[in-house]
N, C-alpha and C positions, 0 to 999 in steps of 0.2 A: 504493500500500500504506500501511496505517496503521502509524505508528511509536509504540511504547510505551516509556515510561521508568519505572523503579522507583528511587526514592531509597533510601538506606541499604541498598543491595543486598548488602552484605557481612554484614549483621546476620541474626538468626534469621528474622524475618518477611520481610524484603526478599528474601533469597535464595530462600526458599520461594515467594514471589510470582513471581520470575523463572522458577523451575521450573514453576510452575502455568501460566504463559503458554505456555511451550514445550510442556507436556503438552496444552494446548488447541489445538495446531497452529500457533501463531504462529512464523514463521521466526526463527531466532536473529538474523540481521542486522537484524530489525525490532524487536529488544528492546535498549534502552539501560539498562545498569546504572550508576547514578550512585553513586559511592563516594568516600570521602576517601582511601582507600589502595588503588589499583588492584591491587597485588600480592595482596591478599586474595581477589580474584575471578579470579585467573589461569586457573583451571579453566573459568570461564564464557567468558572470552575465547577459550580454545582450542576451545570448542564453537561459536564464531562470534558470541556475544553482543558487542555494542558496549559497551566500558567507557570511561566518562568520569569525570574528577575533578570532584567537586562537594561543597562544604562548606556546610552550613546557616549557619554563622557567618561565612562569607566570601562576601559577595554577588558579588564580582568573578568567582568561579569558576562561578557558576550560569548566566549567559546561554549560554556555550559548551556547558555540560553539557546544556542543554535545547533547543539549536538543532535545528530540524526535527522536534521531538517533537509528536505529535498528542494523545496521551493520557498522563496522568501519574499514577502512584501515589505520593502523598506519605505516606510512612511517618512517623508522628509521632516526633519526636526523644526521646531518653532523658534529656536534661539538664533536670530539673525546675527551673523558674524562668527558663529561657532559651527555652522552646519557642515562645512567641508571636512573639518577634522572629525566631527562626530560621525558623519556618513562613511568616511574612510575607515574608521574603526570598525563599523559594522561590516563593510565589504571585506576587510582583511580577515575578520572572524569567520565570515561566510566561506572564504577560500579555505581556511583551516578546517572548517567543519565539513567540507565537501558538498556545499550547497550547489545544486545543479542549475538553478535559475533564480535571478533576482529581478523583481518588478519594483521599479522606483517611481515615486510620485514627484514629478518635476513641474516645470512651469511652461506655459505656452511659448513656443519658439525660443526656448532657453538659450539656444546656441547663437541667436542673432538679436534677441530682444534688448532694447536699451533700458528695460525696466530695472529699477534698483534691486529687485528681487532675483534677477536672472543670473548674475555671476556665480553665486554659490551652487545653483542648480547646474549650470554649465560645467563647473569644475567637478561636480559629483558625476555627471554623465561621462566625463572624460575618465574618471577613476573607474567607473564601471566598464567602459570599453577596454581599459588596460588590464582589467582583472583576470581575463581569460574565462570568466563565467558567462554563460548565456544570459542575456538580459532583455528586459522589455522596459522601455522608458514611456511613462504615461505623463505627457506634458499637460497637466490640468490647467485650465483657465480659472476664472473666478468662481467662487461659490455663491449661489443665490442667497445663502444664509448670511453673507456679508451685509446684505440689505434687509432680508426678511426678519433677522434678529433685531433690527432697529425699527421695526414697524411701529412700536409704541412711541418712539421718538418722532417719527415722521408724522404720525397722527396728531400728536400733541402740539407739534410746531406748525402743522399744516403745510409743510414743505419738505422737499428733499434738497438739501443744500450741498453744493459741490462746485468743482472747478474743472469739469470734464469737457466743457465747450462743445457739447453735442456728440462727443465720442461714444462709440458703441462698445458694450461689454457682451461677450459671448459667455454665458454662465450656465451652470448646472447645479443640481443639488448634491450635497455630500453623498447621499445614498446612490445617486447615479454614478458618481466617480468610484464609489466603493464597489458597486456592481461591476463596473468595467475592470477594476483591479482583480476581482475574483475571477472574472472571465479570462483575463490574461494569465493568472496563476494556474488555472485548471486546463488551459488549452493544451492540445497535443502538439502544437506547432512549437518547435524548439528554436526557430529562427530569431536571432537578436533583431529587434526592430523598435521603432519609435512611433508613438501615436500622438497626434495633436487632438486633445480632448476638450470639447466645449459643447454647450447646448445653444439654444436660440439667442440671438443678439437683440439687445435693446439699448436705448439711451435713457438718460434720467427723466426726460419728458415722458417717455413711454412707461417708465417705472412709476412715476407719480400718477399717471392716468390709470394704470392698472390697479394701484392701491386705492384710488378713488372709486373705481368700478367695483372692486371686490368688497370694500368696507362700507361704501356709502358715505364716507367722509371725504370732503374735498381736500386733496393734497396737490400742490403744484411743485414744479421744479424751479429752483432758484440757482442760476449759474453765476458765479462771481469770478473775478480775476484770481489767479493763484496766490498772489501776495495777500489779498484781502481774505481769502479762505484760510490761509495759514494764520493770519492775525486773529480771525474769528475763532479758530480752534484753540489758540492760546488763551483767548478770552473765556473759553469754556473750561479752562483749567488744565489743558495739556501742556506739558513742558515743550520748550522750543524745538528740541530734537524730534520728539514724537510728532508735533504739529507739522514740522517740515517734511517728515517721512510720509505722513498721510497725504499732504498736499502733493508730494512727488508721485504718489500712486495715482491721484486724480490726473496729474499731468501725463502719466503713462497711458491712462485710458484715453485722454484727449488725442494722443499720438496714434491710437489704434493698436497699442501693444497687446490688448486683451480681446481683440476681435478676430474671428476666423470663420471661414465658411466650411471648415472641415466637418465631415460626417463620421469621423472615426469613433466618436462616443456612441452614436446610434448603432454603428456596425458591431462594436464589442457587446453592447447591451442586447442587440437583437430586437430593438424597439426604439421608437423616438425618445429623445431625452425629455425630461419633465419640462413643461412650459412655465413661463414666468407667472402667468395667471394661476396655474395650479400650485406653484410654490407659495405665492402670496396668500392664496386661499387657505392652504394648510396652516400657514403661520397665523393667519387671522382666526381660524377655528381653534388653534391651540391656545391663543391668548384669551379667547372668549370662554374656553372651558376651564381656564385656570382661576 
C-alpha cells in the first residue's frame, strides 16, 4: 500500500488535504499527518490517521516524521523569509526517507512573477528539481477565503477597500486546492510537472457586487492610490512593514500577477472550480449560523 504524508496538517490547507485523501478512498492508516503540535489533530488520530511530530525549522524531527512515506504533500510554510530553509529541510529529509514523490504548494507563475511572495517559492521549486525526487508543483493562486473571511468587515464598512486598480484575481477555495493536491498525490502519473492552479477571475467591483447580491446589503468597491491605502492600513493599526506588504500585494494584483486563464485546477478536480458567488454564499451562511 502507498503511504501518504501531509505536512502542516493542522493548518487550513493541510487539514483539508488530509480530508480530501480520505474522501478519495485512501485508508486512514495510510495517511500521515505531520504537525508541530499533535494535540491539534487529535480528531484525525481518533479516525485512524497516523500523527507524527515534524517541524520545518527543526531538521532533527523530520526523518522520523517521514519514515516509510511514499508520497508527500509539502504545504508551503507561512513564515515569510524563512521558507526556503524550512522547505529545504523537508526535501532533504524526504530524500533520506526514500520518498518517491513530493507535491508542493507554490504560487502562480512563481518562476516569473514579480510578486513579493514569489522568490521563496521559486527557490523551493529549484530545490525540488535538484533533489532527484519526482515532483509535482501546484502553483496556487489566491484563496477566496482571503476575502470571504473578511465578509463581516466588508458588510460593516459597506465597502471593499483596496488599491488593485481594476486588476483581476483568479481565486479558488482552500478545499478546491486541497482536492487538487490529493489528486496529484494519488495519480498514477509519475511525471514531474507543474500546474498553474486558479479558479474564476474577478475584480473588486465584481467582489463587492457579489457580496451585495448574496447578502442583500449594499457593498461597493473603493479603489485608492497605493500610498493612500498603505496610510489607511497604518491608521487601522498595522505596523508600517505589514501595511507596506499588504499594499504591495494589492499592487501585485493590479499588475495581473494573480490572474490566469489556466484550467489546470478544473482538470485535476474533474469538475469546475467553486464560483465566487458560491464561496461568498457559504461564508454568509456560516456567519448567519454562528
